[in-house]
N, C-alpha and C positions, 0 to 999 in steps of 0.2 A: 423209423425202421426198427424192427425187432430182430436182435441177433439171437439165433438159436443154433443148435448143433449142426443143422443142415447148412446154414449160412457159413459157419466156420469151416466145415468140410469143403464147401464149394470154393471159398477163398483160398484155403490151403491147397486145393487141387490146382487152381489157377496159378498160384505162386510156386507150384511144384515143391510143396513142403509136406513132410510126413509128420503128423502130430500123434502123440500117444493119447489115449483116452483122457488121462488126467490133465494133459496140456490143453485139450479142447475146452474143458471147463474153465480154465484160466483165460483162454482166448475169448470166450464168451464175455467174461467180465471186462477184459481189457478193451475189446472192440466196443462194448456198450459205453464205457467211459469215454472213449474217443468220440463217439457219436454224440454223447451228451455235451461234451466240450464244444463240438462244432455247432450244436444247436444254440449254445450260449453265445457263441461268436455271431451267429446270424441275428441275434436280438439287438446287437449294437448298431446304432445309427452311424453309418460311415458315408453319408451323402456328401459331406464337405471335405472328405479326406482323399487326397490324391494317391494313386497307387505308388508304392515304393518299388522303383526299378533298381536303383543303385543305393548303396549304404552311405555314399558321400557325394558331394557336389564337385569334388576335385576332378579336374580334367587331366588326363594322362598326357604328360609332356614328352614328346618324342624328339630325339636328336638325330642328326645325320651320323652315320658311321664314318669314322675317320681312321685310316690306317696310320698307326703311330710308329710301328716298327715292322719291317719286312725282312724275312730271312730267305735265303736261297734254299733250293731243294737239298743241296749238299750239306748245308748247315743244319737243316732239319733232320737229316739222316745220320748225322755224326754220332749221336749217342745210342743209336739203335744197334742191338747185338747182331741182327741179321737184316740185310737189305740188299736191294739191287741198286742200280744207278738212279732209279726213280721211285721205288716203292719199299715200304716196310714188309718184311717177310714174317708171317706169324703161322702158328700151328693151324692145321685145318680143323674147323669146328662144325662144318655142315657136311653131312654125308649125302650122297646121291640116292 
């Protein structure tokens, strides 16, 4: 595939990018380098290589949640400057 100014403009439009004229010339070079690199990767024989899904073979070890310390509502509200019997009172942050 040949990268020209029209291709760069089309990709920029799809990506919702505005490119200056001098940037388009740079993008032609950069996109051509990317395609050349991908062509080199396509030359490599990967028939015996398994796809890499995870970077490690480690299995995530999960544990059960255990409550170690439980506090009452009153204890939780003790240090709050403003509260009712059940809730913290905070300044309104969402307008209707």
